[in-house]
C-alpha positions in Angstrom: -25.4 -8.0 1.6 -25.5 -10.3 -1.4 -22.9 -13.0 -2.0 -19.7 -11.8 -3.6 -20.1 -12.7 -7.4 -17.6 -15.1 -9.0 -16.9 -14.0 -12.6 -15.3 -16.6 -14.9 -12.9 -15.2 -17.6 -11.9 -18.4 -19.1 -13.9 -18.1 -22.3 -13.2 -14.3 -22.8 -11.1 -12.9 -25.7 -11.1 -9.3 -26.9 -14.3 -8.4 -28.5 -16.1 -11.7 -28.2 -19.6 -12.1 -26.6 -18.2 -13.7 -23.5 -16.0 -10.6 -22.9 -18.9 -8.3 -23.2 -20.9 -10.5 -20.8 -18.1 -10.5 -18.3 -17.8 -6.7 -18.5 -21.5 -6.5 -17.8 -21.2 -8.8 -14.7 -18.3 -6.9 -13.4 -20.3 -3.6 -13.8 -23.3 -5.1 -12.1 -21.2 -6.6 -9.2 -19.6 -3.2 -8.6 -22.9 -1.5 -8.5 -24.8 -4.1 -6.4 -22.2 -5.6 -4.1 -19.1 -3.5 -4.4 -16.8 -6.6 -4.9 -16.3 -9.5 -7.1 -13.9 -12.4 -7.4 -12.4 -13.7 -10.7 -11.5 -17.1 -11.9 -10.3 -18.4 -15.3 -8.0 -15.4 -15.8 -4.9 -17.5 -16.7 -2.6 -15.9 -14.3 0.1 -18.2 -12.9 -0.6 -19.0 -9.2 3.1 -18.4 -8.4 2.7 -14.7 -9.5 -0.2 -14.3 -7.3 1.6 -16.0 -4.3 4.7 -13.9 -4.9 2.5 -10.7 -4.9 0.7 -11.8 -1.7 4.0 -12.5 0.0 5.4 -9.1 -0.9 2.3 -7.3 0.3 2.3 -9.2 3.5 6.0 -8.2 4.1 5.0 -4.5 3.4 2.0 -4.4 5.7 3.9 -6.2 8.5 6.4 -3.3 8.7 6.0 -0.7 11.4 3.6 2.2 10.6 6.5 4.8 10.6 8.1 2.8 7.7 4.9 2.5 5.7 4.2 6.3 6.1 7.5 6.9 4.2 5.7 5.5 1.1 2.9 8.2 1.2 2.9 10.7 -1.7 2.8 14.4 -0.9 -0.1 16.5 -2.2 0.3 17.0 -5.8 -1.8 17.2 -9.1 -3.1 13.7 -8.5 -4.7 14.8 -5.1 -8.2 16.1 -4.8 -9.6 18.5 -2.3 -10.1 15.7 0.3 -6.3 14.6 0.0 -7.2 11.3 -1.6 -4.6 9.9 -4.1 -4.7 6.5 -5.8 -0.9 6.0 -5.4 1.3 5.5 -2.4 0.5 4.3 1.1 -2.9 5.0 2.8 -3.3 4.2 6.4 -6.3 2.5 7.9 -9.4 4.6 7.8 -7.6 7.3 5.9 -9.5 7.0 2.6 -13.0 7.9 2.0 -14.5 6.8 -1.3 -17.7 8.6 -0.5 -15.9 11.9 -0.1 -13.9 11.3 -3.3 -17.2 11.0 -5.1 -18.5 14.2 -3.4 -20.6 12.6 -0.7 -19.3 14.3 2.4 -20.2 13.3 6.0 -20.0 9.5 5.4 -17.6 7.1 7.2 -14.1 6.4 6.1 -13.1 3.2 4.4 -11.8 0.4 6.7 -8.8 -0.2 4.5 -5.0 0.1 4.6 -3.4 -0.1 1.2 -0.3 0.5 -0.9 -1.0 1.4 -4.5 1.8 1.5 -7.1 
């Protein structure tokens, strides 16, 4: 696996060349590596720290409590019961299946999407 790319957004503004270049780098990183990190985004570190703290508090809860945050099947769900919102337990999502590639391993991820 390649190193995870670092994409600097500090010189980006809507419609400028730096923005187009950053979009291309993000696209390439997603295709080649699957992940990327971002710097120069201008987001206050306190906002990031608060979000991290809230996520940690959520994921430290017992599974039975986290499962209360699951969404029931609805129009946002596909045939493989994937939904981009609500709680997903570890190994419950499968990005391959969501893209129509069956028989591949589930994602080693636990998440809460709002």
